[in-house]
N, C-alpha and C positions, 0 to 999 in steps of 0.2 A: 342539334342537327349533325347530319354527316355531309361534308361539302368536297367535291371534287373539283381540283383544279388542274385544267389541262395546259400546258406549255408546248412550244416547239423548239426543238434543239436548233436554232439558227442564231447564234450569238447568246449573250446572257441577258438581251433586252426583255425575253418573255419568261425566262426561268426565274429571274429576281423578284418580279412582282408575284409570281405564283408562290414562291418560298415566303416572301414577306407577308402574304395574306394567310398563308397556311398557319405560320407562327402566330399571327393576330387571332385567327379563329380558335387556336389551341389555348392562347391566353384567356380567351373568353369562355372556355369550358367546352368547346365543340371538337369534334374529331374531323379530320381531313384526310385525303390522299391526293398526292401530288404525282402526275402522270405524263409522260410524254405521248402527245396525242398521236403520233405515228406509231409508237409501240402498241398502243390499246388498240389501233386500227389494223395491227399486224402488217405493216408497211414500211419494213425496214429499208427499201431500196429507196422510196421516197423520202424517209429520214435521211438517208445517206446524201442524196442529192440535193435537198434542202440545205443541210448544213455546209456541204463542200461549195455548193454555188454562192451561199452567202460569203464564205472565207474567200472565194476567189474574187468576189465583186469589191469587197472591202479593199483589195490591192489596187483597185481602178475605180475610185469613187464617182468620177466624171462619167464613166461608163454605165456605173450602177444607176446614175440619176437619169439615163436615158433609156436603159434596158428595162427596169422594173415598171416604170410607167405604162409600156406597151402591154405588159401582162396583166395590169390591174384595169380590167374592163367589164362592162355588163355582160359581154359574150362569154369571158371566162368564169364569171360569177355564175351564170346559168349553167354552164359546162359543169361545174364543180359540184353544184346542187343536184344535177342529174346523176353525176356519178356517185354522190354520196348515197342516194337510195337505189343504185342499179350497178352495185358492185359488192365484193366480198365485205368491204367496209361495213356495210349495214349488218351483216351477220356477225362481224367481230365486234362493232359496238354493241350489239345486243347481248353478246357473251359478257362483255366487259361489265355491263351494266347489271347484269344478273349476278356477277361475282361481287361488286362493290356496292350496289344499292344505294347511291347518294341521294339525298334530298334535293340537292341542286348542283348544278354544274357551273363553274366559272371558267371562261377561256381567256388567257392573257393573250391572245392573238386573234386577229380577223377572221381566221377559220371556224370560228363560233357560229358566223352568220351563214357560212356557205357549205359547211360540213356537219356541225353538231346539231344546230337546231333542225335543220332539214331531216336528219336521221331520228331525232327525239320526236318530232311530230308525226313521221311516217309510221314509226313504232307505238305510237300513242303512249309515250312514257310519261308518267306523273310526276315530271319535274321542270322547274324553270330553267332556262339556259341563258345565262349573263355573258356579255363579252366586256372584258376591260381593255380599253385603247392604250395600249402600251406606249404608243408614239406621242401620246398626251396633247399634241396639237393637231392630229389629224387621223382619220379612220379611212383606210383605203377604201375604193368602190366595192372590193371583195367582202368588206366587213360591214356592207349595209344590208339590212334585211329587216323589212317591217315586222316580220314574225317574231323577232328577236325579242325576248322577255324585258330586257333591259340593257342599254349600252351606258357603260361607265366611262367619264372621259374628265380630264382633270382640268380643262381650261374652257373659258367662254368661246374662245376661238375655236377650239376644237368641235364644241356643240353647233356653233354656227355653220361650220363645213359640213358636219354631218347632217343637218336639216338640209343644207342644199343640195346634198348628194342623193337624198331622199329618205333619211331616217326620220320616222315620226317623232316629233318634238316630244310627245308625252313618253315616249320610250327612252329618252335620254335623261341621265343624271350627271350633273356636275359633280364631281367626287374628290374627295382627299388624295393626295398622292401616296401610295404605300410604301412608306420608308422600310427599308430592311432592318432587321431587329437589332443589329449592332448600332445603327444610328438612332433608331426610335429609343433605345434603352440608355443611350449615352448622354452625357452632359457636355454640350459644345466647350472647347477651351478658348481663350483670347488668343489672337495671333501670335503675341509674344510667348505665351505659354505653349501652344503648340509647337513653335519652333525650338523652344528649349527642350521640350519632351523628345522630338526628332532629332536633336542635334544639328539644327539648320542654322545659317548665319541669320541675323536680322538685318534683311535687305529685301528689295523688290523682288517677289518670288512668283514663278510661273508654274503652275502645276499641268503638266500635258497627260491627258488621259488617253490611252491607246485603246480603251475598251477590253472588253472580254476576250478579244481574240488576239490583242497585243500586235496589231498590223500597223506600221506608220514608217515614217522616213526621219532622218536627221537635217531636211532642208531648213527647218525653222532655227534649230540650233546655229546652223552655219551663217544665217543671217545675223543672230545675235552677236556671234563672234566677230562678224564682219564689221559691225558697227561698234564693237568695243563697249557693249553696254554692260554696266556691272551688276547685273541680275545673277540670280541662281534659278535654276530649273530642276524640277522634280518630275521624272516620268514613271508613272505607275502602269501596272499591267504587266503580265507574263508575256515578255517578248517572242513574237514569231521567230522563227530560224533566220528569215532574211532580215527582219529589223535588228536582231541581237547582233548580227554580223556588222549592220550599218552603225550601231552603237559603238561597238568595240573599235571600230576604225576611226570613229569621230574622237574617242576618249583617247586613243593613242596619239592622235594628231593635235589635240587640246587637252593635254593633261591638267592644265591649270584652270580650266572652266568649271565653275561650280555647278556640277551635274550629279544628281542623286538618282539612283536607280534602284529602289528597294524592290522592283518586280510587283508580283500580286501580293496585296496586302488585305488584312482583315480590318483595319482601323481607318479607312479611307477617310472618314469624318476628321481624323486628326490632320490629314494631309491637306483637306480642304480648308481647315481652319488656318493652317500655317501659310496659306498662298495669299496673294493679293488677287490673281485672275486664275481660272481654270480655262483650259483651251483643250480641243479636240473635235472629233467628229461628233455630230449631233444625237449622240445616244442619249435616249429619254432619261435613264437612270442616271449616268453622270450630270446630265445638264440639271435635273430638277433636285439632285442631291446638293449640287453647288448652289442653287438658289435657296434651297431650304437653309442653308448657312451663311446666305447673304454675300456671296461671292460671284462677282461677274463671271459669265462664259463667253469665250471666243469660239464661235464655232468654225472649224477649219475645212471640214469637208461636209457639205451639205447633202445627205443622202435622200432618196426620194420621199419617203414617208415623213420626212423632217421638213419639207419644204416651206410649210407655214411658220417655221420658227422665224424666219426674216420678218414676216407680220407681226409675230408675238413681241419680238425685240423692238420693233418700231413703235408699237403701241406702249410697250412697258419700260424700255430704256434701262434694261438690267443685263445687256450683253451686245454682241456684235456677230454678224455673219460676213465671212471674207474669206476666199479660197486662195488669194494671192499672198504669197510668202511675204514679200517686202511690205504689203499693206498690212498684213497681220501685225508686223513689227512696228510699223507706223503706228498704228492705233495703240499699241501697248506702251509704245514710247511715249506718246502724247498723254495717255492715261497716268503712267507713273510719275510723269513731271507736272500734273495738274491736280493741285490739291481741291481746286473747286470742282472739277469734273468728278472726283472721287466722292466728294461730298453730295453732289447731286444724284450720283447713282445709289448711295446708301439711301437718301430720302426715296427714290423710285422703289428700293426694297421694301420699304414701311408701307408703301400703297399697294404692293403686290397682292391681287386677290386670290392667293393659292393657299390651300391648307395641306399641311404635310402630317400625315396620321394614319398609319396601316389600320389601327384599332378602329378609328372612324370610319374607315371605309369597309372593315368587316362587319361592323353594326349595321351600317347602311345595307350592306347586302343581305344580312340576316333578315333584317325588317321586310325588305322588299320581297325575300324568299317565303316569309311566312304568310305576307298578305297575299301573295300569288297562290300559295298552296291552299289557303282557306278559301280563295274566291275561284279559283279555276282548275286546280289540280287535286280535287278531292279524291282520295283513294277509294 
């Protein structure tokens, strides 16, 4: 089969699963095309606005958590569906389809429901349209559409919330999380082996993940220094210009503090294995990669689409959500000193009902596509 994977250029949260699935499909002997959705629709201005608006809001997570919910509404869903079939996007999508001729489309963004499915239906194209819920615990209202051929989401909680929002249960599949190839094909290291490989001290270690945009502050580091905690901290991600300046000042002020800043890394699995806890904003890829390697995650900035992470952690006990810097350090200080708490959390990982396997998700999609093509989309 030939599978098209659409992503949105707003952080790495949608591109990463698209690439992971593309690699998986190709390992299974199929062909793929990975495409920026707004480029396919010849909408460079919308792409620019989407990308830069996201980067701006990441600097102000508390504002993001208030702004984005206002745009995630039934009214806007209807508006986008109308524009999908009453704008130049329809012609551009038809042209793109004629050039690429995929057998099915997978969109790693909620616009599968509000843009792609309405256009495919209007044009009577013989292909299933699938949505992968990249936020893993939540599908925005804009991503709900009973006409979708399938909504894939990694968590039972995500399924519950999608049904509550109006997505028919029979269109939802709980799916494996699509690990990127570097993690899928690597053998996890022990904590001590990972630290030795990365030339790190063997002490309590925090991995600060600043995400694909590299946006953050040094407030957490200042609190750790203030309490004179004997930890080491690793910060991964290509730092934005403002964040890089803050880190430069921090290292000049505290040259003895064990801070490692490798920047963007391709072996993130080694750094996760080396840490005791990973922390950062609730980016789904960072969160799920951490859980796949049985490392708890402390969510420091709860963005809108990740709000159910609080419920997920309350149920599964594999992490925390806290936006207060002093309370974050309180949590980790308690965890670092409490062997029983650490053992309890490792037991919670053993009971975690999640599967991490991009090949398994690719097989699920292929099976569903073949079934739908045979039953509903005869050419």
